[in-house]
N, C-alpha and C positions, 0 to 999 in steps of 0.2 A: 584223802577219803579212805577209809579203811576196808578193805574186802574182809567182811567177816563168814562168807561161805565157803566150807569144805567139799572138794570132791572126795569120796570116799572109793579105795583103790584096793582089788585083793590080787596078792603078787606073790606066790608060790606056797598060798594058807596064809598069810600073814596079811593083816590089815593095818593100809596106811592113811593118815589124812593129808592128801596134798591141799593147800589152798589154792582154789580156782582162781585162775587167770584173769583178769580183766580183759575184755574184747577192745582191741583196737579200733579207733572210729575210721569208718569206711568214706563218710562226708562230714565235712565240718559249714556252719554256716555263720555269716556277719551281718549287721547290722549295720548299714551306711546311715551317711546325718539323713538322708529325705525319708527313713524309715524303712526302704524297702530291704528286703533278705535277700543276701546273693548266698548259694550254698558251692559246694565243690570239695572234690578229693584234697585232704591235707597231703602238703609236700613238707617232709621234712628241710629244718635249716642248714643238716651240712650236706644236703644234696649238691652233686658239683655241678656247675655250669654246665660241664658238656652234657649233661642228660636233661638240662631243660627243654621245652617245649621252643623255648624263642631262637635255639637254631636254624628251625623252619619257618616258613611263612605262616600265619593262623588265617583260617578262611573259614568264615561265617557266611552262611546263606538263610534270607528269609524271602519269602514270597517271592522267587525268581531273581531277587537282587543278591549279589555276592558281596561280603564284606573282606577285604584283605587288611591285614596288619601289616604295613610295610616298615613298621618300627616306630621308637622314639628316641627322640635326640634332647642332650640337655642343648640349650642355646645362651645368649647371656640374657634373654627376657623372660627367660622360663624354659616348660618343658612342651615339645613339640612333637605330637604325634601323628604320623600320616598314615591313612586309610584309602586304600582305594575302592572304589564303587562301583560295580558292572552289571548293569543288565542284562542277565543270562536269557532274555525268553525272547520270544519273538516281534513283540510289541510294546510299546512306549509306557514306562512306567513311570507314574507320580513319587517320589522318593523326597524327603527332608531329614537331613541331621539337625538334632537338638542339640548345642552348645550347653545351654544352660542347665539340659538334662542328662550333661555326662561328667562322669568323674573317675577319679583313679584313688586306688588305694596301695601304699606301697606296703613293702613287709614289715613296717612297724606299725602298722594299723594305722597312719597316717593317711586322711581323705582329701583331695582337693578337686574342686568343680573346674571344670574347662572355663577358659575366659568368651564372652560374647564378641571378641575380638576373633574369633577363628573362622575360617574359610570354608565357604559352600554352606554354608548354615541353612541355606534352602536352594535345592533343584525344584525345578517347577515340572521339568521333564526329561525324562534320562530314555534317549531313544534305545530300541536293541542292540546287543552285542557291545555299546560303548561301554567305554571304563572312564571313571572321573577320581581324581584324589582329593580329599579334604584334610586340611591340617586341624585338628585340636590343639589349643595351646592352652597350658595349663602353669598358674602362674604361684609355685610354693612359697609359704612362707617358713624361711629356713631353709636346712640342706636338704633336698630329696635324696633319698639312696640310690642305688643303682639295678634295683630288683622291684618289680612292679608286680603284687599281686591279684588285683582285676583291675581291668579297664571298661567300664560300661559307657557304651554310644547311645545316646538317647535319638529314638529315630522314628520317621513315619513313610508310610509304602503304602500307597493308593487310600490315604487319610485312616490307616492302621497302626496305632503307635505300637512302639515295645520298642525293647533295648538288645544290643549286641553287645556279648561279653567275652573278653580273653583275660585269660587267666595266664598268671606265670611266664612273665618274659624279662630279659633283661633292659636296661635302658644304654644307648651307648654315646 
């Protein structure tokens, strides 16, 4: 798309017409297979891996439940992502992880759904200060690259459904 707008500048009594520069996107959105839209800051493809957030553990908290992405590893049966789930409150919480609502998208835009064989598909009660680990299994058709753009985990806390989203990390 051509930019047809011009900015006018006065420099030492001379008039110069300077093409207006297009604004850089501060947020990009993608629609995944189930129709949900996920938005975030664009990351250039040439970002060195040392600057990626995958160097540190990602933590998301919802209603007193902390979700920590411990990483994703390739195995002979697929890609396994380990997530620590901790009740940070002083009382019991009912928590469920929905494998069938969990998806990931690689850097090429390929989307994969978690297998129903994933562990911790249901936790009835998580006691205070207790941490449990769940593993989500993804079985990509073809070669999965080593960089994940989005990992969306479907979950329910005290019968309130939602998602936990981790972005931009490497696969080990």
